[in-house]
KOLZARO-841730 format. One record per atom (N, C-alpha, C): residue number from 0; atom name; x, y, z. Coordinates in steps of 0.001 Angstrom, whole numbers. Layout:
N
 resi name      px      py      pz
  NUM   CA       X       Y       Z
...
END
This chain:
284
 resi name      px      py      pz
    0    N  -26148   15664   17046
    0   CA  -26585   16665   16072
    0    C  -26650   16033   14683
    1    N  -27768   16215   14004
    1   CA  -27941   15681   12669
    1    C  -27206   16555   11650
    2    N  -26798   15959   10504
    2   CA  -26063   16749    9504
    2    C  -26789   18017    9071
    3    N  -28115   17964    8992
    3   CA  -28835   19163    8578
    3    C  -28821   20249    9651
    4    N  -28321   19902   10829
    4   CA  -28193   20877   11910
    4    C  -26765   21409   12051
    5    N  -25842   20872   11251
    5   CA  -24451   21275   11384
    5    C  -24276   22763   11070
    6    N  -23428   23447   11827
    6   CA  -23048   24809   11438
    6    C  -22140   24762   10211
    7    N  -22024   25887    9531
    7   CA  -21270   25912    8271
    7    C  -19831   25449    8437
    8    N  -19170   25846    9524
    8   CA  -17764   25481    9659
    8    C  -17589   23964    9768
    9    N  -18595   23273   10291
    9   CA  -18470   21831   10428
    9    C  -18531   21137    9076
   10    N  -19524   21496    8231
   10   CA  -19577   20805    6946
   10    C  -18478   21267    5996
   11    N  -18038   22517    6150
   11   CA  -16906   22961    5327
   11    C  -15630   22220    5714
   12    N  -15393   22043    7000
   12   CA  -14206   21316    7453
   12    C  -14221   19872    6984
   13    N  -15405   19284    6985
   13   CA  -15547   17909    6508
   13    C  -15173   17814    5031
   14    N  -15687   18722    4228
   14   CA  -15428   18716    2787
   14    C  -13966   19025    2491
   15    N  -13367   19931    3234
   15   CA  -12029   20419    2916
   15    C  -10906   19575    3506
   16    N  -11244   18541    4273
   16   CA  -10206   17718    4889
   16    C   -9236   17187    3836
   17    N   -9758   16579    2783
   17   CA   -8952   16139    1634
   17    C   -9693   16578     384
   18    N   -9028   17374    -424
   18   CA   -9694   18017   -1552
   18    C   -8807   17931   -2792
   19    N   -9427   17975   -3964
   19   CA   -8678   18011   -5217
   19    C   -8169   19415   -5473
   20    N   -6887   19497   -5784
   20   CA   -6288   20773   -6136
   20    C   -6026   20855   -7623
   21    N   -4876   21353   -7969
   21   CA   -4527   21602   -9370
   21    C   -4549   20310  -10186
   22    N   -5204   20368  -11352
   22   CA   -5168   19239  -12276
   22    C   -3783   19179  -12898
   23    N   -3231   17967  -12951
   23   CA   -1865   17782  -13424
   23    C   -1908   17017  -14748
   24    N   -1893   17755  -15836
   24   CA   -1985   17135  -17161
   24    C    -894   17678  -18078
   25    N     367   17414  -17756
   25   CA    1423   17838  -18681
   25    C    1381   16991  -19944
   26    N    1999   17461  -21024
   26   CA    2058   16628  -22239
   26    C    2708   15278  -21920
   27    N    2195   14217  -22501
   27   CA    2732   12889  -22223
   27    C    4082   12709  -22890
   28    N    4922   11822  -22387
   28   CA    6273   11642  -22941
   28    C    6255   11225  -24406
   29    N    7292   11621  -25108
   29   CA    7545   11216  -26488
   29    C    6377   11522  -27418
   30    N    5624   12570  -27099
   30   CA    4531   12969  -27949
   30    C    3328   12043  -27956
   31    N    3235   11179  -26958
   31   CA    2097   10267  -26883
   31    C     821   11048  -26590
   32    N    -293   10560  -27133
   32   CA   -1563   11269  -26974
   32    C   -2269   10930  -25667
   33    N   -2105    9695  -25192
   33   CA   -2891    9203  -24059
   33    C   -2014    8305  -23192
   34    N   -2245    8334  -21887
   34   CA   -1552    7433  -20966
   34    C   -2516    6330  -20536
   35    N   -2018    5102  -20507
   35   CA   -2793    3959  -20014
   35    C   -2065    3401  -18799
   36    N   -2757    3405  -17660
   36   CA   -2179    2929  -16399
   36    C   -3000    1753  -15883
   37    N   -2473     558  -16053
   37   CA   -3152    -653  -15598
   37    C   -2724    -971  -14171
   38    N   -3698   -1374  -13351
   38   CA   -3366   -1732  -11965
   38    C   -4135   -2969  -11548
   39    N   -3549   -3686  -10591
   39   CA   -4115   -4930  -10097
   39    C   -4046   -4931   -8572
   40    N   -5201   -5077   -7943
   40   CA   -5263   -5164   -6485
   40    C   -5186   -6641   -6105
   41    N   -4034   -7023   -5578
   41   CA   -3729   -8438   -5338
   41    C   -4182   -8808   -3921
   42    N   -5481   -8897   -3738
   42   CA   -6043   -9095   -2399
   42    C   -5911  -10529   -1908
   43    N   -6042  -11485   -2796
   43   CA   -6004  -12903   -2438
   43    C   -6894  -13193   -1216
   44    N   -6383  -13854    -218
   44   CA   -7221  -14271     916
   44    C   -7604  -13149    1880
   45    N   -7007  -11966    1721
   45   CA   -7251  -10915    2716
   45    C   -8667  -10360    2676
   46    N   -9384  -10537    1568
   46   CA  -10781  -10099    1545
   46    C  -11601  -10817    2603
   47    N  -11275  -12068    2868
   47   CA  -11974  -12834    3894
   47    C  -11367  -12597    5272
   48    N  -10038  -12519    5333
   48   CA   -9354  -12408    6613
   48    C   -9609  -11078    7321
   49    N   -9821  -10007    6567
   49   CA   -9881   -8673    7183
   49    C  -11032   -8532    8175
   50    N  -12117   -9263    7958
   50   CA  -13259   -9198    8866
   50    C  -13281  -10365    9836
   51    N  -12161  -11075    9936
   51   CA  -12105  -12224   10824
   51    C  -12771  -13451   10251
   52    N  -13045  -13445    8943
   52   CA  -13717  -14575    8309
   52    C  -12837  -15807    8250
   53    N  -13456  -16959    8327
   53   CA  -12734  -18232    8290
   53    C  -13324  -19183    7254
   54    N  -14091  -18640    6307
   54   CA  -14738  -19483    5307
   54    C  -13694  -20147    4412
   55    N  -13673  -21454    4432
   55   CA  -12721  -22186    3594
   55    C  -12986  -21905    2115
   56    N  -14273  -21806    1758
   56   CA  -14619  -21540     368
   56    C  -14119  -20185     -98
   57    N  -14335  -19146     701
   57   CA  -13904  -17804     299
   57    C  -12376  -17686     322
   58    N  -11730  -18385    1238
   58   CA  -10275  -18381    1249
   58    C   -9730  -19062      -8
   59    N  -10404  -20096    -459
   59   CA   -9951  -20773   -1673
   59    C  -10137  -19882   -2895
   60    N  -11174  -19043   -2879
   60   CA  -11384  -18082   -3959
   60    C  -10195  -17124   -4031
   61    N   -9730  -16680   -2865
   61   CA   -8551  -15829   -2846
   61    C   -7327  -16541   -3381
   62    N   -7201  -17825   -3055
   62   CA   -6047  -18572   -3529
   62    C   -6069  -18740   -5043
   63    N   -7266  -18758   -5619
   63   CA   -7368  -18830   -7077
   63    C   -6625  -17657   -7721
   64    N   -6707  -16490   -7073
   64   CA   -6016  -15331   -7615
   64    C   -4533  -15567   -7769
   65    N   -3951  -16307   -6831
   65   CA   -2530  -16631   -6904
   65    C   -2254  -17752   -7914
   66    N   -3051  -18799   -7876
   66   CA   -2778  -19992   -8667
   66    C   -3052  -19802  -10157
   67    N   -4121  -19080  -10511
   67   CA   -4495  -18956  -11908
   67    C   -4565  -17500  -12380
   68    N   -5121  -16621  -11529
   68   CA   -5285  -15234  -11946
   68    C   -3968  -14538  -12247
   69    N   -3047  -14569  -11295
   69   CA   -1780  -13875  -11486
   69    C    -961  -14433  -12646
   70    N    -835  -15757  -12817
   70   CA     -82  -16247  -13980
   70    C    -658  -15779  -15310
   71    N   -1985  -15730  -15409
   71   CA   -2584  -15264  -16664
   71    C   -2317  -13780  -16890
   72    N   -2410  -12999  -15828
   72   CA   -2135  -11564  -15947
   72    C    -682  -11330  -16328
   73    N     223  -11987  -15629
   73   CA    1644  -11787  -15886
   73    C    2010  -12225  -17303
   74    N    1385  -13293  -17769
   74   CA    1653  -13771  -19127
   74    C    1237  -12736  -20170
   75    N      73  -12113  -19975
   75   CA    -388  -11093  -20924
   75    C     516   -9870  -20908
   76    N     892   -9415  -19728
   76   CA    1754   -8241  -19649
   76    C    3100   -8504  -20306
   77    N    3597   -9713  -20133
   77   CA    4862  -10078  -20772
   77    C    4701  -10168  -22292
   78    N    3584  -10733  -22729
   78   CA    3321  -10883  -24164
   78    C    3334   -9542  -24877
   79    N    2762   -8522  -24246
   79   CA    2651   -7211  -24886
   79    C    3690   -6211  -24373
   80    N    4625   -6699  -23554
   80   CA    5723   -5865  -23040
   80    C    5194   -4607  -22356
   81    N    4303   -4816  -21388
   81   CA    3673   -3718  -20650
   81    C    4036   -3826  -19177
   82    N    4326   -2688  -18561
   82   CA    4568   -2637  -17125
   82    C    3321   -2084  -16432
   83    N    2998   -2659  -15284
   83   CA    1784   -2280  -14567
   83    C    2092   -2119  -13087
   84    N    1072   -1717  -12331
   84   CA    1206   -1522  -10891
   84    C     347   -2539  -10160
   85    N     913   -3110   -9103
   85   CA     242   -4112   -8288
   85    C     173   -3604   -6852
   86    N   -1042   -3483   -6341
   86   CA   -1241   -3006   -4976
   86    C   -1571   -4217   -4105
   87    N    -713   -4441   -3090
   87   CA    -710   -5729   -2404
   87    C    -789   -5553    -889
   88    N   -1814   -6106    -240
   88   CA   -1809   -6123    1227
   88    C    -579   -6879    1724
   89    N     -13   -6411    2822
   89   CA    1215   -7025    3327
   89    C    1023   -8499    3660
   90    N    -147   -8857    4183
   90   CA    -411  -10264    4512
   90    C    -410  -11116    3244
   91    N    -998  -10606    2159
   91   CA    -991  -11345     896
   91    C     428  -11502     370
   92    N    1238  -10461     493
   92   CA    2634  -10547      55
   92    C    3399  -11553     885
   93    N    3089  -11621    2174
   93   CA    3771  -12559    3065
   93    C    3338  -13985    2792
   94    N    2088  -14177    2359
   94   CA    1615  -15506    1993
   94    C    2277  -15999     705
   95    N    2555  -15067    -216
   95   CA    3087  -15425   -1529
   95    C    4306  -14561   -1882
   96    N    5384  -14671   -1113
   96   CA    6541  -13802   -1376
   96    C    7172  -14023   -2744
   97    N    7181  -15269   -3214
   97   CA    7783  -15531   -4528
   97    C    6987  -14840   -5630
   98    N    5672  -14781   -5468
   98   CA    4838  -14091   -6444
   98    C    5226  -12624   -6533
   99    N    5392  -11977   -5410
   99   CA    5704  -10549   -5416
   99    C    7125  -10284   -5895
  100    N    8037  -11181   -5572
  100   CA    9390  -11017   -6095
  100    C    9408  -11173   -7610
  101    N    8555  -12043   -8125
  101   CA    8460  -12196   -9585
  101    C    7884  -10944  -10229
  102    N    6922  -10315   -9557
  102   CA    6310   -9089  -10080
  102    C    7363   -7997  -10236
  103    N    8107   -7734   -9167
  103   CA    9128   -6687   -9247
  103    C   10287   -7112  -10148
  104    N   10563   -8413  -10182
  104   CA   11643   -8909  -11028
  104    C   11380   -8672  -12503
  105    N   10112   -8572  -12884
  105   CA    9768   -8304  -14283
  105    C    9539   -6820  -14553
  106    N    9892   -5987  -13576
  106   CA    9860   -4542  -13801
  106    C    8562   -3853  -13465
  107    N    7632   -4563  -12820
  107   CA    6374   -3951  -12425
  107    C    6524   -3258  -11065
  108    N    5541   -2449  -10747
  108   CA    5554   -1687   -9496
  108    C    4701   -2371   -8430
  109    N    5180   -2333   -7185
  109   CA    4412   -2801   -6033
  109    C    4021   -1583   -5195
  110    N    2736   -1473   -4854
  110   CA    2267    -369   -4025
  110    C    1590    -865   -2765
  111    N    1444      18   -1803
  111   CA     827    -301    -512
  111    C    -678    -478    -692
  112    N   -1212   -1513     -52
  112   CA   -2661   -1766    -103
  112    C   -3149   -2281    1254
  113    N   -2623   -1662    2306
  113   CA   -3017   -2049    3652
  113    C   -2240   -3240    4171
  114    N   -2518   -3584    5417
  114   CA   -1867   -4734    6051
  114    C   -2630   -6020    5740
  115    N   -3934   -6026    6053
  115   CA   -4765   -7208    5834
  115    C   -6072   -6789    5155
  116    N   -5969   -5740    4311
  116   CA   -7113   -5166    3595
  116    C   -8114   -4549    4567
  117    N   -7600   -3987    5654
  117   CA   -8442   -3346    6665
  117    C   -9039   -2044    6144
  118    N  -10129   -1611    6757
  118   CA  -10742    -326    6421
  118    C  -10124     754    7302
  119    N   -9445    1698    6680
  119   CA   -8745    2734    7444
  119    C   -9684    3568    8299
  120    N  -10883    3836    7798
  120   CA  -11801    4713    8529
  120    C  -12291    4104    9835
  121    N  -12057    2807   10040
  121   CA  -12468    2151   11277
  121    C  -11345    2073   12302
  122    N  -10147    2540   11915
  122   CA   -8979    2395   12782
  122    C   -8692    3668   13577
  123    N   -8245    3543   14818
  123   CA   -7674    4698   15511
  123    C   -6435    5171   14751
  124    N   -6165    6465   14743
  124   CA   -5037    6986   13961
  124    C   -3709    6289   14237
  125    N   -3439    5962   15506
  125   CA   -2160    5337   15833
  125    C   -2055    3931   15238
  126    N   -3176    3212   15170
  126   CA   -3162    1886   14557
  126    C   -3023    1974   13042
  127    N   -3694    2945   12445
  127   CA   -3581    3122   10997
  127    C   -2138    3444   10613
  128    N   -1518    4331   11358
  128   CA    -135    4710   11078
  128    C     786    3507   11200
  129    N     617    2737   12254
  129   CA    1461    1563   12474
  129    C    1314     568   11327
  130    N      77     322   10905
  130   CA    -150    -653    9840
  130    C     395    -174    8501
  131    N     260    1123    8210
  131   CA     813    1635    6959
  131    C    2332    1539    6953
  132    N    2954    1878    8066
  132   CA    4413    1793    8164
  132    C    4878     350    8025
  133    N    4207    -560    8746
  133   CA    4596   -1968    8696
  133    C    4360   -2568    7314
  134    N    3306   -2127    6655
  134   CA    3027   -2621    5303
  134    C    4149   -2249    4345
  135    N    4576    -992    4410
  135   CA    5674    -555    3546
  135    C    6953   -1333    3855
  136    N    7224   -1546    5131
  136   CA    8424   -2295    5526
  136    C    8368   -3731    5017
  137    N    7186   -4354    5134
  137   CA    7047   -5744    4706
  137    C    7246   -5876    3200
  138    N    6625   -4974    2430
  138   CA    6778   -5049     975
  138    C    8227   -4822     563
  139    N    8895   -3905    1243
  139   CA   10308   -3661     924
  139    C   11165   -4867    1283
  140    N   10877   -5482    2428
  140   CA   11660   -6643    2856
  140    C   11507   -7797    1863
  141    N   10292   -7996    1358
  141   CA   10034   -9114     457
  141    C   10579   -8856    -938
  142    N   10358   -7640   -1459
  142   CA   10690   -7372   -2861
  142    C   11994   -6623   -3069
  143    N   12488   -5983   -2009
  143   CA   13682   -5166   -2141
  143    C   13409   -3774   -2666
  144    N   12134   -3450   -2894
  144   CA   11763   -2131   -3415
  144    C   10826   -1442   -2423
  145    N   11156    -231   -2053
  145   CA   10314     542   -1135
  145    C    9151    1151   -1910
  146    N    7902     897   -1512
  146   CA    6758    1467   -2233
  146    C    6738    2988   -2149
  147    N    6297    3621   -3229
  147   CA    6164    5082   -3247
  147    C    4706    5511   -3401
  148    N    3811    4512   -3575
  148   CA    2406    4825   -3790
  148    C    1503    4019   -2889
  149    N     316    4551   -2697
  149   CA    -686    3959   -1811
  149    C   -2012    3820   -2532
  150    N   -2651    2668   -2349
  150   CA   -4072    2522   -2671
  150    C   -4730    1926   -1425
  151    N   -5571    2689    -783
  151   CA   -6183    2195     441
  151    C   -7142    1052     127
  152    N   -7221      44     985
  152   CA   -8173   -1049     764
  152    C   -9594    -514     649
  153    N  -10300    -989    -356
  153   CA  -11674    -540    -636
  153    C  -11746     967    -868
  154    N  -10606    1578   -1197
  154   CA  -10533    3021   -1468
  154    C  -11085    3818    -286
  155    N  -10712    3411     904
  155   CA  -11273    3963    2138
  155    C  -10215    4787    2869
  156    N  -10311    6100    2790
  156   CA   -9407    6990    3513
  156    C  -10046    7452    4810
  157    N   -9236    7512    5843
  157   CA   -9680    8128    7085
  157    C   -9249    9587    7078
  158    N   -9568   10302    8136
  158   CA   -9119   11693    8249
  158    C   -7616   11789    8448
  159    N   -6977   10673    8780
  159   CA   -5537   10677    9048
  159    C   -4702   10150    7891
  160    N   -5320    9487    6923
  160   CA   -4560    8764    5897
  160    C   -3593    9661    5141
  161    N   -4060   10805    4679
  161   CA   -3196   11676    3885
  161    C   -2026   12185    4717
  162    N   -2274   12535    5949
  162   CA   -1179   13001    6818
  162    C    -124   11917    6994
  163    N    -559   10670    7163
  163   CA     379    9564    7325
  163    C    1162    9348    6031
  164    N     467    9421    4911
  164   CA    1138    9264    3619
  164    C    2209   10332    3424
  165    N    1905   11550    3838
  165   CA    2891   12630    3729
  165    C    4070   12384    4653
  166    N    3795   11923    5854
  166   CA    4877   11603    6798
  166    C    5794   10530    6222
  167    N    5209    9580    5498
  167   CA    5993    8499    4912
  167    C    6727    8930    3647
  168    N    6441   10125    3157
  168   CA    7094   10615    1952
  168    C    6601    9953     677
  169    N    5344    9495     680
  169   CA    4819    8839    -509
  169    C    4623    9837   -1644
  170    N    4865    9381   -2851
  170   CA    4744   10228   -4040
  170    C    3293   10419   -4455
  171    N    2487    9353   -4310
  171   CA    1126    9440   -4824
  171    C     168    8558   -4033
  172    N   -1103    8861   -4212
  172   CA   -2206    8019   -3753
  172    C   -3047    7665   -4971
  173    N   -3740    6524   -4891
  173   CA   -4651    6141   -5966
  173    C   -5887    5507   -5340
  174    N   -6703    6352   -4684
  174   CA   -7872    5868   -3949
  174    C   -9093    6761   -4106
  175    N   -8929    7921   -4736
  175   CA   -9993    8922   -4742
  175    C  -10530    9161   -6151
  176    N  -11602    9950   -6243
  176   CA  -12370    9974   -7487
  176    C  -12835   11363   -7906
  177    N  -12048   12400   -7642
  177   CA  -12502   13761   -7922
  177    C  -12281   14201   -9364
  178    N  -11632   13366  -10183
  178   CA  -11323   13775  -11555
  178    C  -11039   12525  -12370
  179    N  -10904   12704  -13679
  179   CA  -10424   11621  -14542
  179    C   -8912   11677  -14685
  180    N   -8346   12869  -14500
  180   CA   -6915   13093  -14647
  180    C   -6260   13229  -13283
  181    N   -4940   13152  -13296
  181   CA   -4194   13332  -12051
  181    C   -4408   14732  -11494
  182    N   -4308   14844  -10182
  182   CA   -4385   16152   -9542
  182    C   -3597   16140   -8237
  183    N   -3276   17329   -7755
  183   CA   -2583   17446   -6481
  183    C   -3607   17380   -5350
  184    N   -3261   16647   -4300
  184   CA   -4132   16572   -3135
  184    C   -3913   17777   -2227
  185    N   -5009   18322   -1748
  185   CA   -4984   19382    -757
  185    C   -5439   18807     584
  186    N   -4780   19228    1644
  186   CA   -5188   18841    2991
  186    C   -5567   20101    3752
  187    N   -6838   20199    4101
  187   CA   -7348   21423    4728
  187    C   -7023   22636    3858
  188    N   -7177   22429    2546
  188   CA   -6985   23455    1504
  188    C   -5532   23886    1332
  189    N   -4605   23170    1953
  189   CA   -3185   23464    1782
  189    C   -2563   22452     823
  190    N   -1675   22903     -29
  190   CA   -1013   22026    -991
  190    C    -157   20988    -271
  191    N    -135   19768    -829
  191   CA     635   18696    -198
  191    C    1780   18189   -1068
  192    N    1713   18411   -2377
  192   CA    2712   17832   -3267
  192    C    2472   16363   -3570
  193    N    1417   15783   -2986
  193   CA    1070   14381   -3242
  193    C     168   14316   -4476
  194    N     525   13481   -5421
  194   CA    -241   13320   -6653
  194    C   -1347   12295   -6431
  195    N   -2546   12612   -6881
  195   CA   -3637   11640   -6880
  195    C   -3804   11077   -8291
  196    N   -3750    9743   -8398
  196   CA   -4080    9057   -9644
  196    C   -5466    8470   -9431
  197    N   -6499    9154   -9902
  197   CA   -7868    8800   -9502
  197    C   -8334    7449  -10035
  198    N   -9124    6800   -9211
  198   CA   -9785    5549   -9560
  198    C  -11260    5841   -9788
  199    N  -12002    4829  -10158
  199   CA  -13460    4957  -10290
  199    C  -14049    3560  -10349
  200    N  -15209    3368   -9718
  200   CA  -15868    2059   -9779
  200    C  -16244    1691  -11206
  201    N  -16454    2680  -12055
  201   CA  -16750    2420  -13464
  201    C  -15596    1689  -14133
  202    N  -14376    1969  -13687
  202   CA  -13183    1380  -14286
  202    C  -12585     298  -13388
  203    N  -13429    -447  -12726
  203   CA  -13013   -1508  -11797
  203    C  -13817   -2757  -12121
  204    N  -13153   -3911  -12159
  204   CA  -13867   -5143  -12509
  204    C  -14795   -5641  -11403
  205    N  -14513   -5327  -10144
  205   CA  -15261   -5913   -9032
  205    C  -16761   -5610   -9047
  206    N  -17184   -4345   -9212
  206   CA  -18633   -4085   -9166
  206    C  -19422   -4841  -10225
  207    N  -18834   -5006  -11399
  207   CA  -19568   -5655  -12478
  207    C  -19753   -7151  -12239
  208    N  -18707   -7789  -11732
  208   CA  -18763   -9240  -11601
  208    C  -19178   -9718  -10212
  209    N  -19146   -8826   -9232
  209   CA  -19532   -9228   -7881
  209    C  -20897   -8685   -7477
  210    N  -21372   -7641   -8158
  210   CA  -22607   -6989   -7748
  210    C  -23663   -7023   -8853
  211    N  -23350   -6438   -9999
  211   CA  -24358   -6340  -11047
  211    C  -24459   -7603  -11891
  212    N  -23357   -8371  -11971
  212   CA  -23359   -9630  -12711
  212    C  -23665   -9459  -14195
  213    N  -23211   -8366  -14798
  213   CA  -23398   -8215  -16236
  213    C  -22344   -9037  -16966
  214    N  -22547   -9267  -18246
  214   CA  -21668  -10136  -18999
  214    C  -20333   -9505  -19345
  215    N  -19333  -10337  -19630
  215   CA  -18006   -9825  -19989
  215    C  -18018   -8883  -21185
  216    N  -18867   -9162  -22173
  216   CA  -18926   -8291  -23350
  216    C  -19381   -6877  -22971
  217    N  -20318   -6787  -22035
  217   CA  -20797   -5475  -21592
  217    C  -19723   -4738  -20812
  218    N  -18974   -5478  -20003
  218   CA  -17887   -4850  -19241
  218    C  -16835   -4299  -20194
  219    N  -16461   -5086  -21183
  219   CA  -15494   -4612  -22176
  219    C  -16006   -3363  -22874
  220    N  -17282   -3331  -23213
  220   CA  -17850   -2169  -23908
  220    C  -17735    -909  -23061
  221    N  -17980   -1030  -21776
  221   CA  -17858     128  -20873
  221    C  -16410     594  -20811
  222    N  -15502    -353  -20598
  222   CA  -14089       7  -20521
  222    C  -13607     642  -21825
  223    N  -14049     116  -22954
  223   CA  -13628     655  -24244
  223    C  -14133    2074  -24437
  224    N  -15356    2358  -24020
  224   CA  -15865    3723  -24128
  224    C  -15051    4680  -23258
  225    N  -14686    4217  -22058
  225   CA  -13843    5041  -21191
  225    C  -12494    5315  -21854
  226    N  -11907    4269  -22437
  226   CA  -10614    4442  -23092
  226    C  -10704    5380  -24286
  227    N  -11703    5180  -25137
  227   CA  -11817    6000  -26345
  227    C  -11992    7474  -26008
  228    N  -12765    7757  -24966
  228   CA  -12951    9163  -24587
  228    C  -11671    9741  -23989
  229    N  -10974    8937  -23170
  229   CA   -9688    9387  -22634
  229    C   -8716    9682  -23766
  230    N   -8720    8843  -24784
  230   CA   -7830    9045  -25924
  230    C   -8192   10328  -26667
  231    N   -9486   10547  -26897
  231   CA   -9916   11758  -27592
  231    C   -9532   13006  -26811
  232    N   -9618   12939  -25494
  232   CA   -9294   14093  -24651
  232    C   -7793   14245  -24437
  233    N   -7023   13232  -24815
  233   CA   -5575   13293  -24618
  233    C   -5179   13196  -23167
  234    N   -5942   12444  -22391
  234   CA   -5685   12367  -20947
  234    C   -5267   10952  -20540
  235    N   -5735   10474  -19394
  235   CA   -5278    9211  -18837
  235    C   -6427    8222  -18748
  236    N   -6114    6966  -19040
  236   CA   -7053    5867  -18867
  236    C   -6481    4941  -17811
  237    N   -7108    4938  -16638
  237   CA   -6647    4117  -15520
  237    C   -7663    3008  -15263
  238    N   -7169    1800  -15021
  238   CA   -8041     648  -14775
  238    C   -7595    -105  -13527
  239    N   -8572    -671  -12819
  239   CA   -8296   -1494  -11639
  239    C   -8882   -2886  -11846
  240    N   -8020   -3900  -11746
  240   CA   -8446   -5292  -11841
  240    C   -8058   -6039  -10562
  241    N   -8677   -7208  -10373
  241   CA   -8354   -8087   -9248
  241    C   -8069   -9477   -9816
  242    N   -6946  -10094   -9468
  242   CA   -6619  -11412  -10032
  242    C   -7686  -12469   -9792
  243    N   -8359  -12419   -8627
  243   CA   -9365  -13445   -8342
  243    C  -10710  -13137   -9003
  244    N  -10776  -12032   -9755
  244   CA  -12010  -11682  -10476
  244    C  -11787  -11723  -11982
  245    N  -10784  -11001  -12467
  245   CA  -10542  -10933  -13912
  245    C   -9818  -12174  -14424
  246    N   -9221  -12955  -13514
  246   CA   -8320  -14030  -13917
  246    C   -8962  -15275  -14469
  247    N  -10284  -15329  -14555
  247   CA  -10948  -16522  -15079
  247    C  -10843  -16600  -16600
  248    N  -10962  -17819  -17117
  248   CA  -10807  -18061  -18553
  248    C  -11825  -17269  -19379
  249    N  -13010  -17041  -18810
  249   CA  -14056  -16330  -19555
  249    C  -13966  -14817  -19400
  250    N  -12959  -14327  -18641
  250   CA  -12848  -12885  -18399
  250    C  -11492  -12298  -18784
  251    N  -10438  -13083  -18719
  251   CA   -9102  -12544  -18928
  251    C   -8958  -11933  -20322
  252    N   -9770  -12382  -21269
  252   CA   -9706  -11845  -22630
  252    C  -10058  -10357  -22658
  253    N  -10829   -9887  -21655
  253   CA  -11162   -8462  -21594
  253    C   -9886   -7631  -21515
  254    N   -8981   -8045  -20651
  254   CA   -7717   -7333  -20499
  254    C   -6930   -7338  -21804
  255    N   -6887   -8483  -22471
  255   CA   -6129   -8550  -23724
  255    C   -6755   -7671  -24802
  256    N   -8073   -7664  -24901
  256   CA   -8728   -6827  -25908
  256    C   -8446   -5342  -25671
  257    N   -8446   -4929  -24416
  257   CA   -8144   -3533  -24101
  257    C   -6710   -3187  -24484
  258    N   -5791   -4081  -24158
  258   CA   -4396   -3844  -24504
  258    C   -4227   -3744  -26020
  259    N   -4854   -4655  -26735
  259   CA   -4730   -4655  -28194
  259    C   -5311   -3375  -28796
  260    N   -6450   -2927  -28269
  260   CA   -7071   -1708  -28792
  260    C   -6191    -493  -28545
  261    N   -5593    -423  -27352
  261   CA   -4725     707  -27038
  261    C   -3441     661  -27859
  262    N   -2875    -539  -28002
  262   CA   -1657    -686  -28803
  262    C   -1906    -273  -30256
  263    N   -3099    -569  -30751
  263   CA   -3409    -288  -32153
  263    C   -3405    1207  -32454
  264    N   -3598    2043  -31429
  264   CA   -3586    3491  -31656
  264    C   -2206    3982  -32087
  265    N   -1181    3331  -31586
  265   CA     174    3692  -31984
  265    C     799    4833  -31213
  266    N       3    5588  -30456
  266   CA     563    6727  -29717
  266    C      28    6757  -28287
  267    N      23    5588  -27659
  267   CA    -420    5456  -26273
  267    C     780    5103  -25406
  268    N     880    5762  -24264
  268   CA    1966    5514  -23313
  268    C    1453    4585  -22217
  269    N    1920    3328  -22210
  269   CA    1630    2408  -21122
  269    C    2624    2675  -20002
  270    N    2119    2937  -18810
  270   CA    3003    3329  -17717
  270    C    2503    2786  -16388
  271    N    3431    2593  -15468
  271   CA    3038    2257  -14104
  271    C    2466    3504  -13436
  272    N    1783    3301  -12339
  272   CA    1256    4457  -11611
  272    C    2399    5348  -11118
  273    N    3503    4724  -10736
  273   CA    4654    5531  -10305
  273    C    5145    6413  -11448
  274    N    5265    5866  -12635
  274   CA    5727    6654  -13776
  274    C    4766    7795  -14087
  275    N    3462    7508  -14010
  275   CA    2473    8560  -14249
  275    C    2602    9653  -13196
  276    N    2739    9262  -11925
  276   CA    2848   10236  -10842
  276    C    4111   11075  -10972
  277    N    5222   10429  -11316
  277   CA    6475   11174  -11491
  277    C    6330   12186  -12631
  278    N    5690   11769  -13705
  278   CA    5508   12685  -14831
  278    C    4538   13805  -14469
  279    N    3438   13464  -13825
  279   CA    2453   14477  -13461
  279    C    3039   15491  -12477
  280    N    3935   15036  -11616
  280   CA    4485   15937  -10598
  280    C    5322   17046  -11195
  281    N    5712   16921  -12467
  281   CA    6461   17998  -13103
  281    C    5589   19225  -13328
  282    N    4257   19038  -13235
  282   CA    3340   20167  -13419
  282    C    2924   20802  -12092
  283    N    3469   20321  -10979
  283   CA    3127   20894   -9682
  283    C    3595   22349   -9570
END
């Protein structure tokens, strides 16, 4: 049956499987006007491994994220005394355990990002559940901290993902795009108590540098417009970076310029995704 032949209950059920509920925009802590939540998807070699790829060149690109991208990112965050969130596939964490221990050791957050950057929508529910559980266990074993948040690889949720996240007792997800601000996730129109910290391809470095190939100055201009509007609205500015993309010498300055612009406002709250979710959940 083609979609245009679907009965109403079928397309309604499809739409309502995971839905945006109440917008969660409590006043920010300490009278701050805007929240800035920086995140880094530490994919490393898993972008190639997830599809069974064996390209030595693409694997080396992933390794660049560890060798040069992450040190530059960590140096900037330390320079400006900012805490951020790092979403890490379990295989990447297992390849570089010292890197992840250093991340948590400096007070940053580690979140779930799949086992090997697999696409959840392609997995049978039992396999997806197993991989999510094992991913959380692996990250906890390596870092000593149990993840409370999820970002699905490629922002790909299956019909089972939210149910599994609820079973695991996760505080938040950061994979969906129904708003600019945090909101409560609904499952089949029922409240879940799970906070969504929305992402957007507009606020992600990958599409610009892997697909459109626009210049760094243009990318910064887009990000700055997003930030300025978030600041004017008194809401949240969330960004997604990848160490093997933003970590180059000709691109890392984008991150520093954004940090400097936000710091210059004087009333911006830099927070991890966990901190944002904990604060937003007070409005549930």
